N, C-alpha and C positions, 0 to 999 in steps of 0.2 A: 528424460524430457517428456512432457505430457502430450505434446502435439503429435498427431498422427497425420495421415495423408489427407488433409482437409483444405489445401490451398485452393482458393476460389479460381475458377476459370478466368482467362484473360478478359472475357466480356463482362464477367460479374465482379471483377476486382474493383473494390471501392477505392476512391481517392481519400486517403486518411492523412490528416495533419494533427500532430500532437503539439499543443502549445505548452512548452516545458519551461519550468521555472527552477533555477538552481536551488538545491537544498529543499526540495518539496516532494510531495506525494506523487508527482508526475512520473517518477522513475518506475513505480509499480505498473503504470499503464504501458510504458515502453516494454517492460518485461512481458506483460500479458500479450501485447501485440506480437512479440517474438514467438511466444508459445503457440499463438494462433497462425503463425506463418503468414501474417498479413504485412504487405508492404506499407510503409508510412514515411512521411516526412516529419521533421521536427523544426518548429520555430522556437528559438531559444530566447528566453527573457532572463534578466538578472535582477536580483533584489537591490534596493537602494541602500544607502548607508544605515538606515534604520531597520534594515532587514524586511522592509515591506515590498510587496510586489509593485512593479511599475504601473502607472495609470493606463498604459496601452492595453493591458489585459481587460480593462473595463469595456473596451470596444467589442470584445468577444462575449463577455458575460457581465451583467451589472455588478456582481460582487468582486470582480477583478481578481479572482483566485485561480490557482493552478492545482490540478490539471484541468484543461479544457480540450475537448476532442472535436474535430470537424470531420464529418464523413460525407463525401459527395458520391452519389450513385444515381442510376436511372430512376426517375419518378415512377413508382409502380402503377400509378393511375394514367400516366402518359409517358411511355418509354422514350419519346422523342425529346423529353425535357430532363434536366438534371435537378435532383433534389439535394439540398444540403441539410444535414442534421448536426446541431451543435449540442454536445453533451457536457455537463459539468457534474461534479461530485464523484469521487473515486468509485464508490459503491455502485452508483447508477451507471457509470461508464463501463465498469467491469461486468456488471450484469448484462448490459445490452450487448457487449462484444461477445461474451461467452454464449448467450442464448442464440445469437444470430450467426456467429461464425465458428462456434466451438462444438457443434453437435457431434462431430466425428472425433472428438478428443475425450480424454478422461478428466478434463478440467472441471466438469460438473458430474458428481456421482449419480449413479442410477437412482431414480426417485422411488420406484415401487418394488416391493417384493414380487417374485415371479408369481404369475397367475392372479395377481391382485391389482392390476393396473387401474388407476383412477379411484381407488377406494381409500377414503380418509382413514387414517390409523394404520395403513399398510405401508407407510413410507419407510425406507431403509434408515438405519441409524446413521450411515454415512451422509445421506442427503439431509437429514435433520440437523446434523452437526454443521454441514455446509451452509445451510440457510442461516443458522445462528452466527457463524463466523464470517459471513459476508458483511454483517452489520456490527459485530463486536469491535473491530479495530477502531472505527471512528466513534461509535456510540459509547463505548465503555473504557477502552484502553487509552485513547488519546487525551481525554480531559485531564487526568492527573499528570500526564507527561507535559502538556501545555502549561499547567500551573507551575511545574518545576522549572520550565524554560523561562517563564515570566519572572519567577522569583530570583533566578540566577542573575537576571539583569540588575537586580538591586545589589549584587555583590561585584558588579563589573565596573569598568572604567568610565561608564557614562554617569555614574554617581559621584558627586564631589568627594574628594578623598577625606575631607574632615568629618563627613557624616557616614562614610562607608562602614566604619566599625559598628555603628549603630544598626544600619540596615543589614549588615552581614549577620549580626547577632539575631535579629528578628527572622531572617531567612533560615538560619540554622534551626531555630526553634520550630518554625513552620514545617521544615523538612522532617524533623523528628516527630512532630505531632500529627502530620497529615500525609505528606508526600511519600515518605518511606513506607509507612504502614499500608497505604493504598497500593504502592507498587509491589510490595511483598505479597499482598493478597492476590493481585492480578497474575503475577508471575507464578505463584504457587498454584493458582487455578489452571494456568496453561500447562504447567508441568504435569498436573494430574490428568489433563485431557490427553496429553501425549502418552502417558502411561496406560490409558484405557482406549487408545485409538483402535478402531475396528480391525480385527485380524492382525493385531500387534503391528500395525502400520507405522511407518516412519514419518507420517504426516498427520495433520489434525483430523482428517476425515478418513484415513485408511492408508493403503499402500501407495496411492498415487498423489502427485502434486495436484492441487486444485486451485481455482481462482481465489478461494478463501485464504490459502496459504500465501499467495502472492500479495494480497491486500494486507496481511498481518506483518509482512517483512519490515516495512518502514517503521511503524511504531515500535516494533520489537527491537530493531536496531537502536532506536533512541533509548528505549527502556534499559537494555542491557549494557549500553554505554554510559549509563548514569552512575552516580556515586555509589559507594559501598552500601550494603544492606545493614545499616546500624553499625555503631562503633564496635570494632573488634569481633564482628560476626562473620567476616569474610565477604568476598565479592559476590555479585549476583551470578557470576560464572560458577563459583564454588557452591552456592546455595541451590542452583537450579541447573544441574548438569545436563539433563535431557533437553531442556529448553535451549541451553547454549549450543549443544550439539545440533539441534534442529535448525537454529539460525545459521550455523556454519554450513549445514547441508543445503539450506536455501541459497546461500551465497555461492555455492559451488554448482548450482544448476546451470546448464549450458545457456538457457534462455536469459537468466540473470546476467551472465557474463557478456552475452551478445548485446543486451540492452545497455550495459555499462559502457561497452566499447563504442556503441553507436552514438550515445549521448555525449561521450567524451570527444568523439570526432566532430560532432556539430558544435560543441563548445569551443574547440580549437579553431574551427572555421570562423566563429563569430567573436573570438577574442579581439579586443580593441574596437569592437563595434557595439559595446554594451548599450542597452536602452537608456 
């Protein structure tokens, strides 16, 4: 577990609410909050029949997406007042939480080499990797995954059965021409990054779990659950064993399991009360 003894004092403990949508990136934020030993509440939302987020989320953020995080804490300019911060976008939320509440953890690698504090070019390899992988999951990996999810709709029950053979044929060709080559490229890249992890580490940035690993978990689950890598070439599990083992390692992290249990508990409480 990455967290150390960094639990805020009772006076400084912020009031945090995670606005959580089923089958969304919000699960990563719950995991990060667990790693930071931060108390938080969850407000559960459910997708509609078209798998879209409910309009209620637009009251929190104009785009109506999840995750959204609310942090209430004393106003630093007037401690007698309370200030509310609304954060959206997984990367922005994760960066804010790690920088403000994770300084006593290993969730962010050491930035500079010893005796070179503040010198450009003296950044550690682990930190440089960390900066890159904070942005990579959403910026590079998710787009081809989203394309694949959209394409699969054209093979599903929402398409009239009499034209489904045509759309299915088109989807198969697009998968072979674009989706599978892109996914093979990305998964091969991640496999190589694990092979060259600093200090022969078990994580992308070295021997410790970082916020970047947490952000990568969701798209990686989607990618490795996807279809086989080309006909007759074996599954992604077979083709990228280090990456598969890495994902299984992430799913065994205590913070990951606690977040799963907590969100499942909130889901159970709200079952029958769907938005």
